[in-house]
N, C-alpha and C positions, 0 to 999 in steps of 0.2 A: 626619577623616575621606576616608571614600574615597564621594563623590562618581558615578552612575552618570547619564544625564542622557539625554533623549530628544534624534533630528535636533528638531522644536523647539525645545529650551533651547540647543543647540548654536548653532544658526541667530537668534535672540534676544539670547546673549551677538556674536556676529557669529566665530563657528570652523564651519569646516571638519567633518566628522565625526573626519575624520582627525589637525584641528589638536591639535581639544580634548582629547585623549588623554595627562595624564597634565601640564594645564593645570592650575594652583593657580586656587580661587576659593574665595568667602566668601558665603554665606547665616547675615547678622544675626552675631552672637559662634561659628559653624561657620566654623572653619578645613578649608582639604583641596583634596587632587587627584580632578579627573576619571578615571575607570578605566575608563572606558566610556561606551561612545553607541551606545543601542539607538536599531532602526525604531518611529516615531514608534506606539504602541498603542492601542487605545480604553478610557483606565483613568476613566470616568464613561459617561452615557449616549451614546445616540446619536446623542438631541437635543442636545447642548451637539460644538463641533466639536475638535478634539484642540486640547490647549495646551501649551505648555512644560512641562515635568514631571523633580524631580530627586528620586531617590533614594535613602534613604541608612539607613544604619540607628543611631541613639545610641549610645551611645560603651557608657554604663548601659542598655542596654537591658532593655524590661520583653519582652518579645516574642520570638518566633523565628517566623521563615518557615521552611516544610518543606515541599520538594518530594516527593510524594508517589508514588510507581509504581502504582501503581491495586490491590494485592491488598494484602491482609491488613489493610484499616482498620484496628480494629480491636487486633488486637495490636497494629501501628505508635503505637496513638495511646493502649494501653493502658498501653507504653512509656515515652512524650515526658511522660506526667503520674509515672512515677516517675522517671524522670530531673527531671521540675521541680520537685516536692516534694523535692528532697533540694539543689538545687542555691537550689530559693525558697521555703524550706518557710512564710513568714508569705504569703503571695500563692492565692487558687486558683486552680487547674489551668482555662482555658476556649480552646474550639477553634472558631475556624467554619476551613469550605471558600473558599476565593476560589469558586466556579463562583458558589452560592452567593448572595454577595455582588452578582456578574454577577446574574444571576435578580434579586433585591431592585431592580433598579434598576426593571424592565418588568413591577413587579408589576401597572400600572392594566391599561399593552395587555395583558396573562395573561386580567384579568379582565375586560376584552370583550369581548377573542377567547371567551370562553367565556359569555358573555353574549349576544353574535352566536349567537352555532353552536350555544345554544336558542333565540331565536328563528327561526333563517332555518331548525330542523326545523319550530320549530312552527309556520310557514308555508309552505314544504313542503308538508309532511303536511295543511294547510286549504286551498290551492290544489291536491292530487292528491285532498282528499275532494266537495271544490267542481265541479270540470274533470269526473269519473269521474259526478259524477249531474247535472250541466250535459246533460252527451250522452247520458245514460239520458233524460233529461225529453225532449233533443228528438227523438230514435227514440225514442220515444212517440207526440208529437207531431205527427211525420211518416209512423205505422205504415200507411194509407190510403194515403199518397204509394208508399213503401215495396214495398205490395202490387201497387196498378195498377207500379209500374215491372215487379217481377217476371214481374206477368203480360205484359205489352209487350215478352219477352224480355228484358230487362235483367240484365246481370249481376251475382257479388256484386260485383266491384274496381266497376263499377259506383254504385253504393249507396255504393258506399265511399266512392268520390270525392265523391259527390253530399252526403255527412253533413258531409263533416270540410272543406268550402270550408269554411265562415262562420265553423270553429273554429281552421280557417290563418294564416285573413286575420283574426281580433283574437288570434291567438298575435303573428304579424305586426306587429302593430301596435302591442302592450304588449312584446316586447322593440327598437322601434324606439325609445319613449319610454324604457323601461325605464335601458339601455348609456350615452348618455349620462347619465338623473343618478346611476348608477354609479361609474364613470369622475370625474366632476367630484366626487365623496365620495372616495372612496380617493386622488385627486390636491390635497384640501383639505386630507384625517388626514395622510396622510406628507410636507406643510409642514412639520409640526413639528417634523421629523428633519433636521438638520444632514445626513447619511448619508444617504439612502435608496439602492431600488431602483427602477429602470424598467418604467411596467406594463405587461406581454406582455401583446398584445390578443387573444392566442390564445385566451386564458381564456373572456372574452367570447364568440367565437367558438363557445369548446365548449359555453360553456355555453348559450347562447341553439340550436345546434345539438340537444343533450340533452331541452332543451324543446321545440324542436317534434318529436324526436320521440318524447316520451311525450303531447302533446299526439295526435299521430297513433294514438298505441299505444292508449290511453283512446276513442275515438271508435271508431278500427277495429273494438275489442272489443263495444260498444253497434252499433256501426252492424251486425256479424254475425252480433245476436246475431240484429238486425231481419230481417237479407236472410235469414235458413238459416229462419228463422219460415212456417208455410202461411201463403199467403199467399188462402185464403179464412177463412177465424177473422180476420183483419185487414175486409176485404169482408165478411162476412155485412150487417155489418149494414146496409149502404149499400142 
């Protein structure tokens, strides 16, 4: 047998990568020589730490390991199938791709990501509709106040600031509550992985800025509509 070890396996056996090459080793009934040592790589899910790993092929193997160049998949598979049937006529030809096998390790995360995307889109849509409706209602409730402000010489920007203050205050409070919760939930989820990325807080800063800008845009739209309206119409019932 010819064995290929990863670095963790070499360390487990008490060898450096250089010392391991050409060493004799045994795996149960299998005896052979270490032909190479490769760097540690993830052969399981990132939920698990890298473990010692020994790669070898059976002397009477029933599998082929083929590296493709990324082109002419179907032509290559058809060629391999014809060769397989000529060499092993009694066994069906089956194949799979390594990248697909690795992707299957994260099916749960992929499904969770898709579900979160859908719910996030629904939540954002509902929040936008609610904010737009609430700002419209607030502007309508203060229509007479806006008319008086215009008569007294208030500019459009003054009216926008007057209507936006309460909404911006509520937005800041919501962000202050949401950021720690989002950070805690993300950190909690990442704890399930032995190898994980660091949380980049700039994402939360960008999300906060975008939320604030959208709030300003929604409120400003309603405020401008109210500010450019004829104050006579809003005050004629007084």
